[in-house]
C-alpha positions as CSV (number, residue, x, y, z in Angstrom):
1,X,0.0,0.0,0.0
2,X,2.9,2.3,0.7
3,X,4.0,2.1,-2.9
4,X,0.5,3.0,-4.1
5,X,0.2,6.3,-2.2
6,X,0.4,9.2,-2.7
7,X,-2.0,8.8,-5.6
8,X,-2.8,11.7,-7.9
9,X,-6.5,12.5,-8.3
10,X,-8.1,12.0,-11.8
11,X,-9.7,15.0,-13.5
12,X,-13.2,13.6,-12.5
13,X,-12.1,13.2,-8.8
14,X,-10.6,16.7,-8.8
15,X,-13.7,18.2,-10.2
16,X,-15.8,16.5,-7.5
17,X,-13.3,17.8,-4.9
18,X,-13.3,21.4,-6.1
19,X,-17.1,21.5,-6.6
20,X,-17.6,20.6,-2.9
21,X,-19.3,23.7,-1.4
22,X,-19.9,24.5,2.3
23,X,-23.7,24.5,1.9
24,X,-23.7,21.7,-0.8
25,X,-21.4,18.9,0.2
26,X,-20.3,16.5,-2.5
27,X,-21.5,13.5,-0.5
28,X,-23.1,10.3,-1.7
29,X,-25.3,8.5,0.9
30,X,-26.0,4.8,1.2
31,X,-28.1,3.2,3.9
32,X,-28.5,-0.5,4.5
33,X,-31.4,-1.6,6.7
34,X,-30.7,-4.7,8.8
35,X,-33.3,-6.7,10.9
36,X,-32.3,-9.0,13.7
37,X,-29.3,-9.2,16.1
38,X,-26.4,-7.0,15.0
39,X,-23.0,-7.1,16.7
40,X,-21.2,-3.8,16.6
41,X,-17.8,-5.1,17.6
42,X,-17.9,-7.7,14.8
43,X,-18.9,-5.0,12.3
44,X,-16.0,-2.8,13.4
45,X,-13.6,-5.7,13.0
46,X,-14.7,-6.7,9.5
47,X,-15.0,-3.0,8.5
48,X,-11.3,-2.6,9.1
49,X,-10.6,-5.6,6.8
50,X,-12.8,-4.3,4.0
51,X,-11.2,-0.8,4.2
52,X,-7.8,-2.4,3.6
53,X,-9.2,-3.6,0.3
54,X,-10.8,-0.3,-0.6
55,X,-8.2,2.2,0.5
56,X,-9.8,5.3,-1.0
57,X,-12.4,5.0,1.7
58,X,-9.8,5.8,4.3
59,X,-7.9,8.5,2.3
60,X,-7.8,12.2,2.5
61,X,-6.4,14.7,0.0
62,X,-3.2,16.8,0.2
63,X,-2.2,19.5,-2.2
64,X,1.3,19.9,-3.5
65,X,2.3,22.6,-6.0
66,X,-1.2,23.0,-7.1
67,X,-1.8,19.2,-7.7
68,X,-4.0,17.0,-5.6
69,X,-3.1,13.6,-4.2
70,X,-4.8,10.9,-2.2
71,X,-3.0,10.0,1.0
72,X,-4.1,6.8,2.8
73,X,-4.5,7.7,6.5
74,X,-6.8,6.3,9.1
75,X,-10.0,4.3,9.9
76,X,-13.1,6.6,10.0
77,X,-14.9,7.1,13.3
78,X,-18.2,5.2,13.6
79,X,-21.0,7.3,15.1
80,X,-24.1,6.0,17.0
81,X,-27.4,7.7,16.4
82,X,-31.0,7.0,17.4
83,X,-33.3,5.3,14.9
84,X,-36.1,7.8,14.2
85,X,-39.4,7.1,12.6
86,X,-39.7,10.4,10.7
87,X,-36.1,10.7,9.6
88,X,-34.3,7.9,7.9
89,X,-31.0,9.6,7.4
90,X,-29.4,11.4,10.4
91,X,-28.2,15.0,10.0
92,X,-24.8,15.3,8.3
93,X,-22.4,18.1,7.7
94,X,-20.4,16.9,4.7
95,X,-16.8,15.8,4.5
96,X,-13.7,18.0,4.4
97,X,-11.2,15.8,2.5
98,X,-8.3,17.9,3.5
99,X,-8.8,17.1,7.1
100,X,-10.8,13.8,7.3
101,X,-11.1,10.6,5.3
102,X,-13.7,10.2,2.6
103,X,-16.0,7.9,4.6
104,X,-18.3,8.5,7.6
105,X,-20.4,5.8,9.1
106,X,-23.4,6.1,11.4
107,X,-25.2,3.2,13.1
108,X,-28.8,3.9,14.0
109,X,-30.8,1.8,16.4
110,X,-33.3,2.4,19.2
111,X,-30.6,1.4,21.6
112,X,-28.0,4.2,21.5
113,X,-26.0,3.3,24.7
114,X,-22.3,3.3,23.6
115,X,-21.5,0.3,25.7
116,X,-24.1,-1.9,24.0
117,X,-22.6,-4.1,21.4
118,X,-25.5,-6.4,20.7
119,X,-28.3,-4.5,19.0
120,X,-31.7,-6.0,18.4
121,X,-34.6,-5.0,16.1
122,X,-33.9,-2.8,13.1
123,X,-30.4,-1.3,12.6
124,X,-29.7,1.2,9.8
125,X,-26.1,1.8,8.8
126,X,-25.5,5.0,6.9
127,X,-22.4,5.4,4.7
128,X,-21.6,9.0,3.7
129,X,-18.9,9.0,1.0
130,X,-17.3,11.9,-0.7
131,X,-17.9,11.6,-4.4
132,X,-14.2,12.2,-5.1
133,X,-13.5,8.8,-3.7
134,X,-16.1,6.6,-5.3
135,X,-19.3,6.4,-7.3
136,X,-22.4,4.5,-6.2
137,X,-21.4,1.2,-7.8
138,X,-18.0,1.3,-6.0
139,X,-19.7,2.1,-2.7
140,X,-22.1,-0.8,-3.2
141,X,-19.2,-3.1,-3.9
142,X,-17.5,-2.0,-0.6
143,X,-20.6,-2.6,1.4
144,X,-21.1,-6.0,-0.2
145,X,-17.6,-7.0,0.8
146,X,-18.2,-5.8,4.4
147,X,-21.4,-7.8,4.7
148,X,-19.7,-10.9,3.4
149,X,-16.9,-10.5,5.8
150,X,-19.4,-10.1,8.7
151,X,-21.1,-13.3,7.7
152,X,-17.8,-15.2,7.5
153,X,-16.7,-13.8,10.9
154,X,-20.0,-15.1,12.4
155,X,-19.4,-18.6,10.8
156,X,-22.4,-18.2,8.6
157,X,-20.5,-18.2,5.3
158,X,-17.2,-19.3,4.0
159,X,-14.3,-16.8,4.1
160,X,-14.2,-15.2,0.7
161,X,-11.0,-14.9,-1.3
162,X,-9.9,-11.3,-2.0
163,X,-12.4,-10.0,-4.5
164,X,-10.5,-6.7,-5.3
165,X,-7.0,-5.7,-6.0
166,X,-6.0,-2.3,-4.5
167,X,-3.1,-1.8,-6.9
168,X,-5.6,-1.4,-9.7
169,X,-6.4,2.0,-8.4
170,X,-3.2,3.3,-10.0
171,X,-4.8,2.9,-13.4
172,X,-8.3,4.1,-12.7
173,X,-9.3,7.0,-15.0
174,X,-7.2,5.6,-17.8
175,X,-10.0,3.2,-18.9
176,X,-7.4,0.8,-20.4
177,X,-7.8,1.9,-24.0
178,X,-6.0,0.0,-26.8
179,X,-5.4,1.2,-30.3
180,X,-8.6,-0.3,-31.7
181,X,-10.9,1.0,-29.0
182,X,-9.3,4.5,-29.2
183,X,-10.1,4.7,-33.0
184,X,-13.6,3.3,-32.4
185,X,-14.4,5.8,-29.7
186,X,-12.7,8.8,-31.4
187,X,-14.6,8.1,-34.6
188,X,-17.9,8.6,-32.7
189,X,-16.8,11.6,-30.6
190,X,-17.8,14.1,-33.2
191,X,-21.3,13.7,-31.8
192,X,-19.7,14.5,-28.4
193,X,-18.4,17.8,-29.8
194,X,-22.0,18.7,-30.8
195,X,-23.3,17.7,-27.4
196,X,-20.6,19.7,-25.7
197,X,-21.6,22.8,-27.7
198,X,-25.2,22.3,-26.5
199,X,-24.0,21.8,-23.0
200,X,-22.2,25.1,-23.0
201,X,-24.7,27.2,-25.1
202,X,-28.2,26.1,-23.9
203,X,-29.7,28.3,-21.3
204,X,-30.6,26.0,-18.4
205,X,-33.5,26.8,-16.2
206,X,-33.3,26.1,-12.4
207,X,-36.4,24.5,-10.9
208,X,-36.9,27.8,-9.0
209,X,-35.1,31.1,-9.1
210,X,-34.8,31.1,-5.3
211,X,-31.2,30.8,-4.1
212,X,-29.7,29.8,-0.8
213,X,-27.0,31.9,0.6
214,X,-26.3,29.5,3.4
215,X,-22.6,28.9,4.4
216,X,-23.3,25.4,5.7
217,X,-25.7,22.6,5.0
218,X,-29.3,23.0,6.1
219,X,-30.2,21.7,9.6
220,X,-32.1,18.8,7.9
221,X,-29.4,17.9,5.4
222,X,-29.6,15.5,3.7
223,X,-33.3,16.2,3.1
224,X,-34.5,12.9,1.5
225,X,-37.9,11.6,0.8
226,X,-38.4,8.0,-0.3
227,X,-41.0,5.6,-1.5
228,X,-40.6,1.8,-1.3
229,X,-42.6,0.1,-4.0
230,X,-44.1,-3.4,-3.6
231,X,-43.3,-6.3,-5.9
232,X,-46.5,-5.7,-7.7
233,X,-45.9,-1.9,-8.2
234,X,-42.3,-2.7,-9.4
235,X,-43.7,-5.1,-11.9
236,X,-46.2,-2.4,-13.0
237,X,-43.3,0.1,-13.6
238,X,-41.6,-2.5,-15.8
239,X,-44.8,-3.2,-17.7
240,X,-45.4,0.5,-18.2
241,X,-41.9,0.9,-19.8
242,X,-42.5,-2.2,-21.9
243,X,-45.8,-0.8,-23.2
244,X,-44.1,2.4,-24.2
245,X,-41.2,0.6,-25.9
246,X,-38.6,2.3,-23.6
247,X,-36.3,1.3,-20.8
248,X,-37.0,1.8,-17.1
249,X,-34.3,4.4,-17.1
250,X,-35.9,6.3,-20.0
251,X,-39.2,6.2,-18.1
252,X,-37.7,7.6,-15.0
253,X,-36.1,10.5,-17.0
254,X,-39.4,11.2,-18.6
255,X,-41.1,11.2,-15.2
256,X,-38.6,13.6,-13.8
257,X,-39.0,16.0,-16.7
258,X,-42.7,15.9,-16.3
259,X,-42.6,16.4,-12.5
260,X,-40.4,19.5,-12.9
261,X,-42.6,21.0,-15.6
262,X,-45.7,20.4,-13.5
263,X,-44.2,22.1,-10.4
264,X,-43.0,25.1,-12.4
265,X,-46.5,25.6,-13.9
266,X,-48.2,25.3,-10.6
267,X,-45.8,27.9,-9.1
268,X,-45.7,30.3,-12.0
269,X,-42.1,29.6,-12.6
270,X,-42.2,29.7,-16.4
271,X,-39.1,30.9,-18.0
272,X,-37.5,30.5,-21.5
273,X,-34.8,28.0,-21.7
274,X,-34.2,24.3,-21.1
275,X,-34.7,21.9,-18.2
276,X,-31.6,19.7,-17.9
277,X,-31.2,16.3,-16.3
278,X,-27.8,14.8,-15.6
279,X,-27.6,11.0,-15.8
280,X,-24.6,9.1,-14.4
281,X,-23.3,6.4,-16.7
282,X,-21.3,3.5,-15.5
283,X,-18.1,3.0,-17.5
284,X,-17.0,-0.3,-16.0
285,X,-16.1,-3.2,-18.2
286,X,-15.0,-6.8,-17.4
287,X,-11.5,-5.4,-16.8
288,X,-12.8,-3.6,-13.7
289,X,-14.2,-6.7,-12.0
290,X,-11.4,-6.5,-9.3
291,X,-11.3,-2.7,-9.0
292,X,-11.9,-1.4,-5.5
293,X,-14.3,1.3,-4.7
294,X,-13.5,4.2,-7.1
295,X,-15.1,6.5,-9.7
296,X,-15.5,4.6,-13.0
297,X,-18.3,6.8,-14.1
298,X,-19.2,9.7,-16.3
299,X,-22.3,11.9,-16.9
300,X,-24.6,12.6,-19.8
301,X,-27.0,15.5,-20.0
302,X,-30.5,15.6,-21.6
303,X,-32.1,19.0,-22.3
304,X,-35.8,19.7,-23.0
305,X,-37.8,22.9,-23.4
306,X,-40.8,22.8,-20.9
307,X,-43.3,23.3,-23.8
308,X,-42.0,20.1,-25.4
309,X,-42.5,18.0,-22.3
310,X,-45.8,16.2,-23.0
311,X,-47.1,12.7,-22.1
312,X,-47.2,11.7,-25.8
313,X,-45.4,9.0,-27.7
314,X,-43.0,11.4,-29.5
315,X,-41.7,12.6,-26.2
316,X,-41.0,9.2,-24.7
317,X,-39.5,8.0,-28.0
318,X,-37.3,11.1,-28.2
319,X,-35.8,10.3,-24.8
320,X,-35.4,6.6,-25.8
321,X,-33.6,7.5,-29.1
322,X,-31.3,10.0,-27.4
323,X,-30.3,7.5,-24.7
324,X,-29.7,4.8,-27.3
325,X,-27.6,7.2,-29.4
326,X,-25.5,8.1,-26.4
327,X,-24.9,4.4,-25.7
328,X,-24.1,3.4,-29.3
329,X,-21.7,6.3,-29.8
330,X,-20.0,5.9,-26.3
331,X,-20.9,9.5,-25.5
332,X,-20.5,8.8,-21.8
333,X,-16.9,9.4,-22.5
334,X,-17.5,13.0,-23.7
335,X,-17.7,14.4,-20.1
336,X,-14.5,12.7,-19.1
337,X,-12.7,13.9,-22.2
338,X,-14.0,17.4,-21.6
339,X,-12.8,17.5,-18.0
340,X,-9.4,16.2,-19.0
341,X,-9.1,18.8,-21.7
342,X,-10.3,21.6,-19.4
343,X,-7.7,20.6,-16.8
344,X,-4.9,20.6,-19.3
345,X,-5.9,24.1,-20.6
346,X,-6.8,25.9,-17.4
347,X,-5.0,23.8,-14.8
348,X,-7.9,24.0,-12.3
349,X,-11.7,23.5,-12.1
350,X,-12.2,26.4,-9.7
351,X,-13.3,28.9,-12.4
352,X,-15.8,26.4,-13.8
353,X,-17.4,25.6,-10.4
354,X,-17.5,29.3,-9.3
355,X,-19.5,30.5,-12.3
356,X,-22.9,31.8,-11.2
357,X,-25.0,29.8,-13.6
358,X,-27.3,26.8,-13.5
359,X,-25.6,23.8,-15.2
360,X,-28.2,21.2,-14.3
361,X,-31.8,21.3,-13.1
362,X,-31.9,17.8,-11.6
363,X,-30.0,14.4,-11.5
364,X,-31.6,11.0,-12.2
365,X,-29.6,7.9,-11.2
366,X,-30.8,4.3,-11.6
367,X,-28.6,1.9,-9.7
368,X,-30.5,-1.1,-11.0
369,X,-30.7,-4.4,-9.1
370,X,-28.4,-4.4,-6.0
371,X,-26.8,-7.4,-4.3
372,X,-28.2,-10.0,-6.7
373,X,-24.9,-11.8,-7.0
374,X,-23.7,-11.6,-3.4
375,X,-22.3,-15.0,-2.3
376,X,-24.7,-15.3,0.7
377,X,-28.0,-17.2,1.2
378,X,-31.0,-15.4,-0.1
379,X,-34.6,-16.0,1.2
380,X,-37.5,-14.3,-0.6
381,X,-35.0,-12.0,-2.3
382,X,-33.4,-10.8,0.9
383,X,-29.7,-11.4,1.7
384,X,-29.1,-13.5,4.9
385,X,-26.1,-12.3,6.8
386,X,-26.4,-14.4,9.9
387,X,-28.8,-16.9,11.4
388,X,-30.5,-13.9,13.1
389,X,-29.7,-11.0,10.7
390,X,-30.9,-10.2,7.3
391,X,-30.7,-7.2,4.9
392,X,-34.2,-5.9,4.5
393,X,-33.7,-2.7,2.5
394,X,-31.2,-0.4,0.7
395,X,-31.4,3.3,0.0
396,X,-29.0,5.7,-1.8
397,X,-28.9,9.3,-2.7
398,X,-26.6,11.4,-5.0
399,X,-25.2,14.9,-4.1
400,X,-27.1,18.0,-5.1
401,X,-25.5,21.2,-6.2
402,X,-26.3,24.9,-6.0
403,X,-29.1,25.6,-8.5
404,X,-29.6,21.8,-8.9
405,X,-32.6,21.4,-6.5
406,X,-33.3,17.6,-7.0
407,X,-31.4,14.4,-7.0
408,X,-33.5,11.3,-7.8
409,X,-32.0,7.9,-7.2
410,X,-33.8,4.6,-7.9
411,X,-32.6,1.1,-6.9
412,X,-34.1,-2.4,-6.8
413,X,-33.6,-4.9,-4.0
414,X,-35.5,-8.1,-3.4
415,X,-37.6,-7.4,-6.5
416,X,-38.8,-4.1,-5.0
417,X,-37.9,-0.7,-6.3
418,X,-37.1,2.2,-4.0
419,X,-37.3,5.8,-5.2
420,X,-35.3,8.4,-3.2
421,X,-35.7,12.2,-3.8
422,X,-32.9,14.3,-2.4
423,X,-34.0,17.9,-2.4
424,X,-32.5,21.3,-1.5
425,X,-34.5,22.2,1.6
426,X,-33.0,25.7,1.5
427,X,-35.2,26.6,-1.4
428,X,-37.9,23.9,-1.5
429,X,-40.3,23.0,1.4
430,X,-41.2,19.5,2.4
431,X,-44.6,20.0,0.7
432,X,-42.8,21.1,-2.5
433,X,-40.6,18.0,-2.5
434,X,-43.6,15.7,-1.7
435,X,-45.6,17.2,-4.6
436,X,-42.7,16.5,-7.0
437,X,-42.3,12.9,-5.7
438,X,-46.0,12.4,-6.1
439,X,-45.8,13.7,-9.7
440,X,-43.0,11.3,-10.5
441,X,-45.0,8.4,-9.0
442,X,-48.0,9.4,-11.1
443,X,-46.0,9.3,-14.3
444,X,-45.1,5.8,-13.4
445,X,-48.8,5.1,-12.9
446,X,-48.4,4.4,-9.2
447,X,-51.0,7.0,-8.1
448,X,-54.4,8.1,-9.5
449,X,-54.1,9.4,-13.0
450,X,-52.1,8.1,-15.9
451,X,-50.0,11.0,-17.2
452,X,-47.8,13.6,-15.6
453,X,-49.8,16.3,-17.4
454,X,-53.0,15.3,-15.5
455,X,-51.8,16.1,-12.0
456,X,-54.2,18.2,-9.9
457,X,-52.8,21.0,-7.5
């Protein structure tokens, strides 16, 4: 490990670092919900082992001559918090990578006595990770390794061979291109130039012109609403997408566009320009199977004028066609290429992140099916971690930025979909956020009415 660090940040990691703002931390959140008897000491022991395999989780950043480097340091402190009915995620303050490692962990249970190591009932474990260190897929891999180690420590499962290779972190961000793949990708990147022009020139409308001048996160940060769908409801969403001839991801993007348009119309927030949704794209290939938690991800951006957002076939097919074109032309690379070029020309991302303009209205992330290949027993779709402990649910949420009021994250576990809505509580009320989530659900035909244009006040 000593030969791996210090490790220079990739352009994407540096962008995530520089775009971290006091009121808008660049934090990703993951929560696993456990039911049964949970041993805190065993968890702490296996956590240390998992962190050795995923060293960016215990790293902080140092700056030398204007360049940023990862430095592996120490095990993060584990906090204990009460399990509250009204609030799933405990209050957070973000992560200062220059002074603390990229991971914070909080264990939430009814029993908060620090001397109690055997916890009964429901235990929620929240992982807050700075986005510079890892994307959601990497965090999920780290959590999976931790749970497998817990099961092995309890004698419930066989000890797993090392599933990741930390030295591979030295080549993250290079994406292992050979001559053939370089020519194949470059031949398609002319479309990327066109999309980059649109990214820079389109006037993006924030959800609301309200701005927060806060110098720290809101007291209720992260403000997250969620809806757990049943198996039947999840199947209904899949059937809805199939009927429209689009993917679930396409359907979610359409629902988000419709919900934003509805909310703006109801609040007289009409302005000329485009609504923009950022969609994370996983760039992992089979060559990354043993990569520890890291950012192997990019972003693509979809723009639509509000007047063109209608629950008609042409709108749904337009989203489908654009997403297919992005995949076929490998346009997920365009954002990575753009960041690399910007870094080489300007040397820093500070000017980009300090511009007083709205780059994105909302983020929509679909993590797909989680923990389906975990090497542990599964009963009724749920992972069994011990004779008396099972994983009953998973939630995740992306960061939100200034002028980006919404972050929607969808994941599926045990054949049930969960929809999380992370909102900026400095400019949106709880009622606003609930109205937007209801509108998304209606577009998925999970509430009364069939189309996002039909929603009543």
